Backbone bond lengths (Angstrom), bond angles and torsions (degrees), N, CA, C in turn:
res aa  C-N    CA-C-N  psi(-1)  N-CA   C-N-CA  omega(-1)  CA-C   N-CA-C  phi
1 X - - - 1.463 - - 1.503 109.09 -
2 X 1.318 116.53 133.38 1.458 118.61 176.17 1.515 112.37 -58.26
3 X 1.312 115.23 138.44 1.489 119.58 -178.42 1.523 110.95 -57.12
4 X 1.319 118.50 -31.24 1.460 120.33 -177.27 1.520 112.86 -67.18
5 X 1.345 119.33 -11.74 1.434 121.61 -179.45 1.548 111.53 -104.06
6 X 1.331 116.70 1.21 1.442 121.02 -174.11 1.567 112.08 -60.93
7 X 1.297 117.64 -31.00 1.486 121.03 -177.00 1.501 112.79 -83.14
8 X 1.307 120.36 -8.14 1.448 124.63 -177.73 1.521 108.90 -85.91
9 X 1.329 119.97 128.76 1.448 120.21 -178.64 1.537 112.15 -68.28
10 X 1.303 115.79 156.97 1.452 121.73 178.64 1.475 111.49 134.53
11 X 1.346 116.38 166.61 1.431 120.65 173.77 1.533 107.84 -125.36
12 X 1.273 116.71 155.26 1.418 120.60 -173.13 1.544 113.46 -100.88
13 X 1.305 115.82 5.35 1.470 119.87 174.40 1.558 110.46 70.12
14 X 1.292 111.99 -150.69 1.457 119.28 -177.11 1.528 111.82 -68.08
15 X 1.342 118.69 151.26 1.458 119.82 176.38 1.534 110.67 -55.29
16 X 1.295 117.43 137.43 1.479 126.56 177.42 1.554 109.52 67.92
17 X 1.310 118.19 -59.26 1.492 121.24 -176.42 1.527 114.04 -69.72
18 X 1.310 116.20 -33.75 1.448 119.69 -176.28 1.481 111.66 58.76
19 X 1.359 117.40 -125.39 1.462 123.15 -179.76 1.530 110.23 -107.34
20 X 1.307 118.43 25.89 1.459 121.68 -177.60 1.528 112.37 -56.67
21 X 1.312 117.13 -43.87 1.463 119.31 -177.55 1.518 110.64 -64.03
22 X 1.335 117.88 -44.56 1.442 120.61 176.51 1.514 113.05 -61.76
23 X 1.324 116.88 -36.87 1.457 122.00 178.07 1.545 109.79 -64.57
24 X 1.306 116.39 -41.78 1.472 119.86 -176.58 1.537 111.72 -73.30
25 X 1.339 117.88 -30.25 1.458 120.13 -175.19 1.519 114.64 -98.47
26 X 1.329 117.85 -31.05 1.467 120.69 -176.56 1.572 109.15 -153.44
27 X 1.332 117.13 65.95 1.455 118.76 -174.78 1.511 116.32 -58.65
28 X 1.310 117.41 -42.16 1.484 118.77 -179.14 1.543 111.95 -65.49
29 X 1.318 117.07 -40.92 1.418 121.53 175.90 1.548 111.89 -60.81
30 X 1.311 115.01 -41.96 1.449 119.62 177.68 1.530 112.81 -60.80
31 X 1.319 115.63 -48.92 1.484 118.22 -179.29 1.533 111.56 -67.91
32 X 1.354 117.21 -38.30 1.469 117.60 177.21 1.517 111.90 -64.08
33 X 1.332 118.93 -38.66 1.435 122.27 179.34 1.537 110.47 -67.60
34 X 1.300 117.04 -42.59 1.502 120.55 177.66 1.530 109.71 -61.52
35 X 1.312 115.55 -45.09 1.489 120.35 -179.17 1.545 109.06 -63.63
36 X 1.284 117.24 -45.48 1.460 121.24 179.40 1.551 110.84 -59.01
37 X 1.315 114.20 -44.02 1.475 119.70 -176.18 1.532 113.32 -75.75
38 X 1.317 117.35 -42.68 1.450 121.55 -170.15 1.533 114.93 -113.05
39 X 1.310 119.62 -13.23 1.459 122.47 -178.86 1.528 110.81 100.23
40 X 1.334 114.47 -162.38 1.492 118.89 -172.37 1.535 112.34 -82.08
41 X 1.312 118.16 -8.11 1.457 121.06 178.64 1.554 106.43 -127.31
42 X 1.332 115.54 123.50 1.456 118.73 -179.92 1.524 110.39 -156.39
43 X 1.336 115.45 158.13 1.489 120.11 178.27 1.536 106.22 -104.26
44 X 1.312 113.99 155.15 1.437 123.13 -175.35 1.548 107.82 -155.31
45 X 1.327 117.22 152.59 1.442 120.68 176.16 1.506 107.98 -116.95
46 X 1.358 115.87 123.93 1.487 123.40 176.92 1.483 109.34 -133.08
47 X 1.316 116.17 133.82 1.461 121.54 177.45 1.514 112.42 55.65
48 X 1.336 116.41 34.94 1.459 120.97 176.67 1.529 114.67 80.81
49 X 1.325 117.44 5.20 1.441 119.62 -178.11 1.547 109.31 -122.76
50 X 1.320 115.93 142.34 1.457 121.09 178.70 1.509 108.92 -92.14
51 X 1.335 116.06 135.59 1.461 121.46 179.76 1.512 109.06 -135.35
52 X 1.312 115.72 158.89 1.452 121.83 174.43 1.509 107.10 -115.70
53 X 1.336 116.66 128.56 1.459 121.68 179.80 1.503 108.05 -106.15
54 X 1.349 116.12 139.72 1.426 124.73 175.38 1.499 105.72 -123.70
55 X 1.346 117.92 119.60 1.439 122.00 -174.22 1.524 111.20 -116.87
56 X 1.289 117.79 149.35 1.461 122.58 173.67 1.519 113.50 101.28
57 X 1.320 115.66 173.01 1.461 123.09 -176.65 1.526 112.57 -63.00
58 X 1.337 116.21 -42.30 1.481 118.84 -179.80 1.515 111.70 -62.59
59 X 1.353 114.86 -40.92 1.473 119.48 179.28 1.510 110.60 -65.45
60 X 1.341 118.71 -39.42 1.451 120.38 177.16 1.518 111.16 -63.06
61 X 1.314 116.90 -45.24 1.474 119.23 179.29 1.537 110.57 -60.85
62 X 1.364 116.52 -43.22 1.453 121.35 179.02 1.505 110.77 -59.89
63 X 1.348 116.98 -48.10 1.470 120.15 -176.38 1.518 114.42 -71.72
64 X 1.324 116.15 -40.82 1.473 120.51 -172.75 1.513 114.22 -91.02
65 X 1.300 118.06 -19.78 1.459 119.06 -175.56 1.542 111.68 -121.32
66 X 1.331 116.30 -61.18 1.424 121.01 -172.74 1.531 115.31 -70.20
67 X 1.304 117.05 -37.96 1.484 120.99 -176.73 1.526 112.50 -122.09
68 X 1.306 118.41 21.00 1.459 121.56 -174.26 1.523 112.15 -53.83
69 X 1.306 118.51 -37.58 1.429 121.18 -178.57 1.545 115.20 -75.33
70 X 1.340 115.52 -13.24 1.456 120.44 -178.84 1.530 111.94 -99.92
71 X 1.320 117.84 -4.30 1.451 121.96 -176.64 1.504 110.56 -109.81
72 X 1.327 116.00 154.12 1.436 121.78 177.67 1.509 111.59 -142.21
73 X 1.315 117.52 139.59 1.492 121.22 175.56 1.521 109.58 -106.21
74 X 1.310 117.56 11.17 1.446 121.45 -176.68 1.545 113.83 -54.25
75 X 1.330 117.87 -46.67 1.450 119.99 179.84 1.519 112.70 -65.71
76 X 1.308 116.93 -31.42 1.451 121.05 179.18 1.531 112.48 -67.39
77 X 1.328 118.06 -21.69 1.470 122.65 -177.57 1.515 112.22 -106.79
78 X 1.344 117.32 3.17 1.487 119.49 179.48 1.511 111.90 -67.34
């Protein structure tokens, strides 16, 4: 895990696979459980990649308005 994500709550699940199986079989349950356990900001590993999820209205405002220039979705579309 990159050192820069160490302060973000969450668990990365199984080595390499992370929570991929849960995502493929019950994605809404997986996200609801992560949000319940860690809050609106958490890290997760899917398909061998680590990601940070920001959920809710405040997160949307932060991503789309306040920090739009500092964020990128490029890796998500590769």
